[in-house]
C-alpha positions as CSV (number, residue, x, y, z in Angstrom):
1,X,236.5,231.0,88.7
2,X,233.2,230.8,87.2
3,X,234.4,232.0,83.6
4,X,236.7,229.0,83.7
5,X,234.0,226.4,85.8
6,X,231.7,227.4,82.7
7,X,234.0,227.0,80.3
8,X,235.0,223.7,81.1
9,X,231.5,222.9,81.7
10,X,230.8,223.9,78.3
11,X,233.7,221.9,76.7
12,X,232.9,218.6,78.5
13,X,236.5,219.0,80.3
14,X,237.0,218.1,84.3
15,X,236.0,221.2,86.2
16,X,238.9,223.1,87.9
17,X,236.8,223.8,91.1
18,X,234.7,220.2,91.6
19,X,232.3,220.3,94.3
20,X,231.5,217.0,96.5
21,X,229.1,214.9,94.5
22,X,225.9,213.6,96.0
23,X,226.4,216.7,98.5
24,X,223.6,219.0,99.4
25,X,226.2,222.0,98.7
26,X,227.3,220.9,95.3
27,X,223.8,220.9,94.2
28,X,223.4,224.4,95.7
29,X,226.3,225.2,93.5
30,X,225.2,224.0,90.4
31,X,221.9,226.0,90.9
32,X,223.8,229.1,91.8
33,X,225.7,228.8,88.7
34,X,222.8,227.9,86.8
35,X,221.3,231.2,88.0
36,X,224.5,233.5,87.7
37,X,224.2,232.0,83.8
38,X,220.8,232.7,83.3
39,X,220.9,236.8,85.0
40,X,224.7,237.4,82.9
41,X,222.9,236.4,79.6
42,X,219.8,239.4,80.6
43,X,222.4,241.6,82.1
44,X,224.8,241.4,78.6
45,X,221.3,241.9,76.4
46,X,220.3,244.8,78.4
47,X,224.0,246.4,77.6
48,X,224.1,244.9,73.9
49,X,221.0,246.9,72.9
50,X,221.9,250.5,74.1
51,X,225.2,249.8,72.5
52,X,223.6,248.6,69.3
53,X,221.2,251.7,68.9
54,X,223.8,254.0,69.4
55,X,226.3,252.4,66.6
56,X,223.4,252.3,64.1
57,X,222.6,256.0,65.0
58,X,226.0,256.5,64.1
59,X,226.1,254.8,60.9
60,X,222.8,256.6,59.8
61,X,224.3,260.0,61.0
62,X,227.6,259.4,59.0
63,X,225.7,258.2,56.0
64,X,224.2,262.0,55.7
65,X,221.5,262.2,53.1
66,X,222.0,258.7,51.1
67,X,219.0,257.0,50.4
68,X,218.3,253.6,52.5
69,X,215.7,251.4,51.3
70,X,213.2,250.2,53.9
71,X,210.4,248.0,54.1
72,X,206.9,249.0,55.8
73,X,206.4,245.4,58.0
74,X,203.3,246.4,60.1
75,X,201.3,249.3,61.5
76,X,201.1,250.2,65.1
77,X,197.9,250.1,67.1
78,X,198.1,253.9,66.9
79,X,197.1,255.7,63.4
80,X,200.3,257.0,61.4
81,X,203.1,254.5,63.6
82,X,204.7,251.8,61.4
83,X,207.4,249.6,61.8
84,X,210.4,249.2,59.0
85,X,213.1,246.9,58.1
86,X,216.2,248.2,57.3
87,X,217.2,245.3,55.1
88,X,220.7,246.5,54.7
89,X,221.5,246.6,58.4
90,X,219.6,243.6,59.5
91,X,217.0,246.7,62.1
92,X,213.9,247.1,62.2
93,X,212.7,251.1,63.5
94,X,209.5,253.0,64.4
95,X,208.4,255.2,61.9
96,X,205.6,257.9,62.5
97,X,204.2,258.8,59.0
98,X,201.4,261.4,58.3
99,X,200.4,259.8,54.9
100,X,199.2,256.2,55.3
101,X,201.6,253.4,54.1
102,X,200.7,250.1,53.1
103,X,202.4,246.3,54.7
104,X,204.8,245.4,52.3
105,X,205.8,248.6,50.4
106,X,209.3,249.1,50.0
107,X,210.6,253.0,50.7
108,X,213.8,255.1,50.2
109,X,214.5,256.9,53.0
110,X,217.6,259.5,54.0
111,X,219.8,257.9,56.3
112,X,219.7,261.2,58.2
113,X,216.4,260.9,58.7
114,X,216.3,257.5,59.7
115,X,218.7,258.3,62.5
116,X,216.6,260.7,64.4
117,X,213.9,257.7,64.5
118,X,215.8,255.2,66.6
C-alpha cells in the first residue's frame, strides 16, 4: 500500500488511500510516510554498497592480470595509505604502498591486485 501511495504522490495523482484532511491522524500518516521513505533510502544504500563492492571485486578478479589505469587521489592520515580512483569503473579504493606516491600520479595496476584491495 505504501508503494502505491508514494508512487501516486510523486506523480501528482490522487492518493489511492487518502487520509482525512485537517485531521491529526492525517498529519500523523504523512509524518509516518516521510519517516518510512527516509529510512528506506538509508536501508537501500546499506544493501547497495556491499553489492557494488562484490561486483567490482568480481569484475576485477575476472580480468585477471590485465592492466587497469588508476589515479592517486589523496594520501590518508597513515603513511603509505592512498585513495585510488579507477576511472574506467568510477570507483575509489584504498591502497597501501611501500613506496611513496604523488597525488595526481597515474599508475597502471593489475586487476587481480586491485580486487584484493576492495
